[in-house]
Steps between C-alpha positions, in 0.01 A plus 500: 500500500158648423280543805188284516201694631134419530428709193754305301352168599147632427608605151697189411298231681162637568352154557777399739676297227738625232330409178751535212467436128764268347530524116598159368487642151846656562760232571754759627275590787330175598500130433287206608644150526326168421378472857336847481756672721562871410845655484682793348599855591143629538408204725805563717419871526140428596601261771760747639238773500253278692779423751569875552128570546461197729194371313408180314545492123273393214697464171234520227645371164378623160595388154488855354581851616147616397341262754740629769403863421133401528555339837657818632244740366210275619639468854564129478869571560676787671859497378634398158813451294450664158677701235453876525269629229303831471171316435540294816607811687155642461376262767816375671799661673850364439829486680826558310592187299694211663580314177548622141401256221524533121206476273595361156376282217503134408502425124570200273870450453458560129300820545623807304431700816847553653460790735222629726470802282420278207183358663284809489412483131194435280402140471665393828279353765633497861347273768500613862325385813213736557554740793870429537734802534637445152148461355398830653826665375463367143133607494627860538814486301450291186438699185483249213500139636185333622481401864319171571380468857536145632338373823846446654869520429504132431212532253688779324794270437259232371361753246855538366564123495183453291598769257213724599746786570845591390632576853411456861583763757602413851753490783843398375539215739159351418565524120843350545354202674248455220777515242703244694206256488417550134777503240447750218428803720711805571494764772603848385806644660356847553201605708203731443424558864677509833236350734514632848368245750373654821278437799159650482177558693161668448497877517403679818731300735766762578653346803529156330650655187768693699589186684521290180724758332747493791473118511593456135802733531626296799448175322702621197781651708537209733545253210171320582364548148817391330528192718140405443548525120804278524324235707217481250732467199447852375839650576519657160213738581608848609441626845365860465710785628408699809203735452607819339814356335320412167451156343 
């Protein structure tokens, strides 16, 4: 078990309370019920971390990853649950991933686009929630298709539904849920990105980062992460391997 020291508590809960971002834009990681209660693997991890630190917790929900990033970089929150990305890593430090998620495309069922490799072509417009891991990735990797930045992942799907784009990029589980609600949509079988979901905190907090890295490894190895995914109905998500073993 990682050792809790005064430096660790100072880095992770400088106000005396663990303030964590919860990204409701990614259904694999977090959910909110009709009464407003939060659940999911990131919520369970945050609560366990607060228990280990022996501090109160403040779960701060956001509807987009971009807002969660802003909360961390501005000092509103101290610990987050985000996908690893080199742009984010300029201001944030990450643990090894605890969950691996696929980034793929949602298209009309009758679309001629059959494979993820077909999507990057002239005349194809792809909607993605601005600032998401897959939006950042596609901003760097697309060569021919046009990327349309939507305010959120839900808004990106709406652009597809209103025929303003030919595809919507997103997390497989979120896109599958949209396809289940709306006949005439299809989620592609392949993926364009393996999204590594990790814990993160602002740079310059070495003791806190070292503790978080050991904490994540323990949570994976003990089965905590897998159990939390199963409890929240996300058992199909992949628990990341131990650090150093590849993804």
